[in-house]
DOGU-690339 format. One record per residue (C-alpha): residue in three letters; z, x, y; residue number from 1. Coordinates in pm, whole numbers, plus 32768, in hexadecimal, padded with zeros to 4 digits. Layout:
% DOGU-690339
> ala; Z; X; Y; NUM
...
% end
This chain:
% DOGU-690339
> met; 1C9F; 5AF5; 653F; 1
> arg; 1CF5; 5993; 655F; 2
> pro; 1DDE; 5958; 66D8; 3
> leu; 1F02; 5940; 66C5; 4
> arg; 1F1C; 57BE; 6723; 5
> his; 1E3B; 5777; 65FE; 6
> ile; 1F46; 5805; 6525; 7
> leu; 205C; 5769; 659D; 8
> ser; 1FAB; 55EA; 65A6; 9
> ala; 1F54; 5611; 6446; 10
> asp; 20D2; 55EE; 63DD; 11
> thr; 2137; 548C; 6424; 12
> ala; 2296; 54FC; 6493; 13
> leu; 222B; 55F5; 6594; 14
> ala; 2103; 551C; 65E6; 15
> gly; 222D; 53F9; 6652; 16
> phe; 22F1; 5527; 671C; 17
> leu; 21A0; 555D; 67D8; 18
> asp; 218B; 540B; 6827; 19
> arg; 22A2; 53FF; 68B4; 20
> his; 22AB; 54F6; 695C; 21
> arg; 2174; 54AF; 6A10; 22
> asn; 21F0; 5353; 6A44; 23
> glu; 22FD; 540C; 6AE8; 24
> gln; 2239; 54E7; 6BE5; 25
> ala; 21AC; 53E9; 6C51; 26
> ile; 22C1; 52DF; 6CC1; 27
> leu; 238A; 5449; 6D52; 28
> gln; 2208; 548B; 6DF2; 29
> asn; 223A; 532B; 6E85; 30
> val; 237A; 533B; 6ECC; 31
> arg; 2356; 5458; 6FA2; 32
> arg; 2223; 53F1; 7065; 33
> asn; 2326; 52EB; 70E9; 34
> leu; 23FC; 540A; 714E; 35
> pro; 241A; 54D1; 7275; 36
> pro; 23B6; 560B; 71E2; 37
> ala; 24F3; 56E7; 7207; 38
> leu; 25AE; 55BA; 7151; 39
> ala; 24A4; 55B8; 7072; 40
> ala; 24A0; 5700; 6FFB; 41
> gln; 2607; 56DD; 6FAE; 42
> val; 25F2; 5589; 6E88; 43
> gly; 258F; 5588; 6D61; 44
> ile; 25A4; 54D3; 6BFC; 45
> ala; 268E; 5496; 6B24; 46
> ala; 260D; 537F; 6A46; 47
> ala; 24EA; 527F; 6A94; 48
> glu; 2548; 514A; 698A; 49
> pro; 250B; 500F; 6A28; 50
> pro; 25C4; 4F57; 6A8D; 51
> glu; 2696; 504E; 6B46; 52
> leu; 25FE; 5186; 6BEE; 53
> ala; 26ED; 52B1; 6BD8; 54
> leu; 269E; 53AC; 6D06; 55
> leu; 2754; 54EB; 6D2C; 56
> ala; 27D6; 5591; 6E82; 57
> ala; 2814; 570A; 6EC2; 58
> ser; 2942; 56D8; 6F77; 59
> gly; 2A23; 55B1; 6FD6; 60
> ala; 2969; 557F; 713A; 61
> val; 283F; 5565; 708C; 62
> gly; 28C6; 5477; 6FC9; 63
> ala; 2942; 5394; 70D9; 64
> leu; 2827; 53CB; 7168; 65
> leu; 274C; 5331; 7055; 66
> arg; 282D; 520C; 6FE2; 67
> gln; 27FD; 517E; 7195; 68
> arg; 26A4; 5183; 711C; 69
> val; 26B4; 50BE; 6FC7; 70
> pro; 266A; 4F7A; 702A; 71
> asp; 2512; 500E; 70F8; 72
> leu; 24BF; 50F3; 6FBA; 73
> val; 24B7; 4FB7; 6ECD; 74
> glu; 23EE; 4ECD; 6FA7; 75
> lys; 22F3; 4FF8; 6FCB; 76
> leu; 22D9; 5055; 6E5C; 77
> ala; 22D6; 4F01; 6DD6; 78
> arg; 217F; 4ECD; 6EE1; 79
> glu; 2108; 4FE3; 6E2F; 80
> gly; 212B; 4F6C; 6CCD; 81
> trp; 2259; 5015; 6C61; 82
> gln; 2394; 4EFC; 6BE7; 83
> phe; 24D6; 4F3D; 6C4D; 84
> thr; 25DE; 4E68; 6C94; 85
> gly; 26B7; 4F9B; 6D1C; 86
> ile; 26F8; 511F; 6D6B; 87
> arg; 27F6; 51DC; 6CF0; 88
> val; 2847; 530F; 6DA4; 89
> arg; 290F; 5416; 6D02; 90
> val; 296E; 557D; 6D9F; 91
> gln; 2922; 56A8; 6CD0; 92
> pro; 297C; 57B0; 6DE6; 93
> arg; 2878; 58F8; 6D79; 94
> thr; 291C; 5A37; 6D34; 95
> leu; 2889; 5BA4; 6DD9; 96
> ser; 2782; 5C07; 6CC6; 97
> arg; 282E; 5D5D; 6D2E; 98
> pro; 2963; 5DC9; 6E14; 99
> pro; 295F; 5DE1; 6F59; 100
> lys; 2915; 5F84; 6FD5; 101
> lys; 2A44; 602D; 701B; 102
> asn; 2A13; 60FC; 715A; 103
> ile; 2ACC; 625A; 70ED; 104
> ala; 2B27; 6315; 7221; 105
> lys; 2A67; 646E; 7200; 106
> gln; 2B5B; 659E; 71AA; 107
> leu; 2AF8; 671E; 71F8; 108
> asp; 2AEA; 67E9; 70E7; 109
> gly; 2B43; 694C; 7108; 110
> leu; 29D0; 69D4; 713B; 111
> ser; 29CD; 68EE; 7262; 112
> ala; 2B34; 6968; 72F3; 113
> ala; 2AA7; 6ACD; 72E2; 114
> thr; 2984; 6A74; 7399; 115
> leu; 2A49; 69D1; 74A8; 116
> arg; 2B25; 6AFC; 74C2; 117
> ala; 2A1A; 6BC6; 74F1; 118
> his; 2981; 6AEE; 75F7; 119
> ala; 2AC2; 6AC8; 76A3; 120
> glu; 2AD9; 6C58; 76D0; 121
> arg; 2979; 6C75; 779F; 122
> leu; 29FE; 6B47; 7867; 123
> ala; 2A2B; 6BA6; 79EC; 124
> asn; 2ADB; 6A62; 7A54; 125
> pro; 2C4C; 6A94; 79B8; 126
> glu; 2C7A; 693C; 799F; 127
> leu; 2B84; 6909; 7888; 128
> ala; 2BC9; 6A18; 77FD; 129
> ser; 2D26; 69C5; 77C3; 130
> gly; 2CA7; 6874; 775F; 131
> leu; 2BD9; 68DD; 7667; 132
> gln; 2CC9; 69DE; 75BC; 133
> arg; 2E0F; 689B; 75AE; 134
> ala; 2CBE; 67E0; 74EC; 135
> ala; 2C7E; 690D; 73C3; 136
> leu; 2DF7; 6946; 73A6; 137
> arg; 2E15; 67B1; 7359; 138
> val; 2D08; 6813; 722F; 139
> lys; 2DF0; 6929; 71BC; 140
> ala; 2F3E; 6816; 71E1; 141
> glu; 2EB8; 66F6; 714D; 142
> ala; 2E28; 67D1; 703D; 143
> cys; 2F93; 687D; 6FF1; 144
> thr; 3009; 66EC; 7015; 145
> ser; 2F24; 669C; 6F11; 146
> ala; 2F69; 6794; 6E41; 147
> leu; 30CF; 674F; 6E48; 148
> gly; 30A2; 65D5; 6DE6; 149
> arg; 312D; 6539; 6EF6; 150
% end
């Protein structure tokens, strides 16, 4: 069985895509090497067609920091042999891969309410027993309210 990269490199259109991808990854690695690690993790490549390099920033703040570093990046890329006369920064906020987890309050069911009532009857402390009884009654009241559609 032939490796996928051999199959892809056999097709001229895909070979061009792979070369462009390798080129962009080399440029991105070089750009990231010249940035602080926290900033480098928020940067990507939009287009690497000379004479201008287009970088992606994960947020407006990252974009502003990148724009301040453009002259240094152009100079450092030129020293490495990349011929870019300018760098354009595009802000492209990333969407969350999954929605944030909602915290749902734990609710007592009928079995839990019955357990609370049973324990409340056996308690010697009347204040604690009263509190458990109220919690068990609240379960019944909430069940009635939800059954009525309120």
